[in-house]
C-alpha positions, 0 to 999 in steps of 0.5 A: 563741243570740239567733237560735235564740231568735227562731226557736223563739219565732216562730209558723209552722204548716204552710202559714203559715211566712212569719214564720219565713222573715222571721227567717231572711232577716234573719239570712242577709244577705250569706251566700248568693249568691242567695235565692228562695222557691218557689211552695209557700213553701220558701226556697232559698238558694244558695252557690257553691263557695268553692274549685275541686276540678278537677271540676264541683262537686257540688250539696249540698242541706241541708234544714231544715223550718221548720214546727211542729205547731199548729192552724187555727181550724175553728169559732167557737161561740155563746159565742166559744170557738174549736174547732181542727184540728190540723196535725201530731201531738200527744199530747193529754196535753200540751195541758191548760191551755196558753197559745196564740197565735191569729194573727188580724187581730192576735195574740191570747193565749188558753188551751187546755183540753178541754171537760168538768168540772174535777177538783173536780166530775168523776166517777171515770170522767171523771178517767180520760178520754183527750181527742181534739184535737177536744174542746179549745177556745181561750178568748179571754175575749171575746164572739162578736161581738168574736171574729169581728171579729178571728178567721177560720176558718183562722187559725193557732194555736200553743202559747206558750212562751219559749226558755230556757237551763238550764246546758248545755241549751236548751229551748222549743217547736219545737226540732223543727225550728228548731234545724236551721236554726240549725245549718245557718246556723252551719255554712255560716258556719263553712265560709266559702269553703272548700267545693268544693260548690255548697251549697243551704240550704232552709228547707222547709215542711209537713214535719210533715204529710207532708214535702211541701215537700222534694219541690218543693225537690229537683225544683227543685235536682236535687242530687247529695247530700241532707242532711236536718237534723232532730231525733230522739228522745232517750228516756234518761229515767225510765220508758223501757228503755235499748234504747228510748232511740234516742239519749243526751243530750250524747253528740254528733250522731246519724247516722241509719241508718234511720227509718220512711220512709228508710234513709240512703245507706251511703256517706254514712253512712261518710263522715260517720262517718269525718269525725267520727272524724278531727276527734274530733267526738262522734257516735252512730248512730241507728235510729228505728223510726217517724217520718221526715224530709225525707230520705224525699222527697229520696231518692225525688225524680226519679231518686233521690238519695244522702241522709242524715239528720243528727239532733240528739238531743231530749228531749220532742219535740212538747211545749213543753219540747223540750230539746237539749244544747249539746254535741250542737248544736255537734257537729252544726255541727262535723260538717256544716262539716267534711264540707262543707269536706272 
């Protein structure tokens, strides 16, 4: 779990994923035959087939986006407070009284709060107010002259949260989608030299702002099969009807039938389900009404690709308390490895 801890505690907003790439590079030494970073920042790792199948090997792309929702500094006011622009979708109810990491000339810890009166002196109407991201500010507790020496417009800002293991569960920020890289690397290690496929693991960028990195990745590889490995909603918690839960916690990896941007290839869906049943790997089927993954971009690139999304059920997505069951994480590793070795 040390690799997963490093992944989710490392900052990397869309467009500034370089620190995350360095963590992955250090972990995968010797695993792949070649590693490159394209002009957009996608890290693409290729592993030659481990065994011959008697026919040209299929190219399999496993896309795992490594960016996280966060902010860019857009303004420094006269008192040294930072105003920020979000990159990715936040529910602002989850942003009150948060610690943040401002990645300026050096890393700076600040606190994020909305402008306005505290509850002790707020009016009844003010207590009911719903804040927009634009109303939040970062306090670095420094005068403007000092702030401007350390922070520039465009510096990235991420929420601060440590990785924790709570029994059979892991929790922290940006398990969406760093957990996918942890799964992919462990699955590729597990399959070792048993796969007949030419495997491409891609740490894609800028997914949280429109699945942007997966397009150039796909055009550069021209895979036969695309697998987007991502998280999905697990809403089996109080206040939500059972029919809206999407997935169940601890009940296995999810095979996505559809979401708001893609419909998985039926043949691939059947293949993965058959492997799961044969190997007795727990899995569940997922229909997500809204949202999307890199699968949508991969599926539509060039002449079109057979594509599927494999999902890790995650409670409290897009908060700093995202949570995943270890059973689901290991089921994802086992299923991906078993399919790659089939």
